[in-house]
C-alpha positions, -999 to +999 in steps of 0.1 A: -354-016+328-346+009+352-383+014+373-377+051+379-372+056+341-400+030+332-422+053+351-411+087+336-416+077+300-451+062+310-459+095+324-447+113+291-467+092+269-497+092+288-494+130+286-489+129+247-521+107+247-539+127+267-527+160+251-534+146+216-569+135+223-579+166+236-563+190+214-585+169+183-613+184+194-599+217+186-575+215+160-582+224+123-587+194+099-553+199+083-522+212+106-487+227+096-462+201+103-430+218+084-417+251+079-392+272+062-378+304+055-409+305+029-435+296+053-455+262+060-438+237+035-458+207+045-495+201+062-514+168+072-543+157+090-549+168+124-549+131+135-510+130+126-504+140+165-515+106+175-484+091+158-460+108+184-477+092+218-478+054+197-443+054+186-437+065+228-456+032+234-443+012+211-409+018+228-425+005+262-439-024+249-403-034+234-383-025+263-404-041+289-406-075+267-366-073+267-359-054+301-330-081+308-312-068+276-312-031+284-292-011+304-293+019+324-278+040+292-303+025+267-335+035+289-317+073+290-318+070+256-353+058+254-365+086+277-346+113+258-362+097+222-398+102+244-390+137+252-384+147+218-412+132+202-434+152+229-417+187+224-421+180+184-458+171+194-461+201+213-448+227+188-474+212+161-503+216+184-494+251+199-487+262+164-519+248+150-541+265+178-521+297+174-505+299+208-471+301+188-466+311+153-439+292+137-437+314+108-423+341+127-394+320+144-358+322+130-354+293+109-319+293+113-322+293+148-342+264+150-316+244+127-289+252+149-306+240+179-320+211+162-285+201+149-270+208+185-297+186+200-294+157+172-253+160+176-256+153+214-281+127+212-258+109+188-227+117+208-243+103+239-253+071+219-216+067+204-205+068+240-227+043+255-225+019+224-193+000+233-213-012+266-241-023+250-244-064+251-257-084+223-293-078+217-317-073+190-327-035+200-294-012+208-262-010+191-252-019+155-273-049+148-256-073+125-267-109+124-232-128+121-220-111+152-248-127+173-229-157+179-197-140+184-194-118+215-158-107+204-169-096+172-201-075+185-180-057+207-154-050+185-181-035+160-196-018+190-165+000+199-154+009+164-194+024+158-190+039+192-158+062+182-175+070+150-211+080+163-191+101+191-171+120+164-199+120+140-221+136+169-191+163+175-188+171+138-227+180+136-227+202+167-198+223+151-220+226+116-248+236+136-232+268+138-223+272+101-247+291+079-251+271+049-282+263+031-273+228+022-258+221+058-291+193+059-274+175+033-245+173+048-257+158+078-278+136+059-244+120+046-227+123+078-255+100+092-255+074+062-217+072+066-229+061+105-248+035+095-231+021+063-195+025+079-199+003+109-214-027+085-183-026+065-158-027+089-178-057+106-177-075+074-142-069+072-137-085+107-159-114+103-139-120+071-106-118+093-120-142+117-133-170+090-097-172+076 
């Protein structure tokens, strides 16, 4: 793993842990975690905020154990994920402490920004995916491709194009005002997961013939 990225993620994770532990002394027992145009749509125990630094720490452990299999590109993706987790944790904490009020935030604006960020991350992943070497943590992981580098490369290249295009589509959809847009995005993400595996099975069958 790139040393600079490793340090950056560790700092972000430490700040997340520190923020979570300190805020537990001030947060109410139940905190809002989801909002919609009608107000708070879901609440949870205040201890939920601990899950964000835990997830970031899990990434650190996994990547440090397999640093020889990772690239600078996957390090960048991991850092981006950690920052997104940090941002979500911060929004929940600040809302619970009444420093901000998510009920007065334009939900359409939040949806647009969220989809833009999601689409951008998917585009970045799609751009880097063809460069992933065979590993168990990055890329489209299919068991029958681990022993065949050519098949692995074909699947990653196909998936990279699909992910990049899907990311662009999601970014475009972020500006569409349609109440079922989230369902459409979920369908796109489902296709991103399933289609590469169908393609991989097809290529695997051709190689066996």
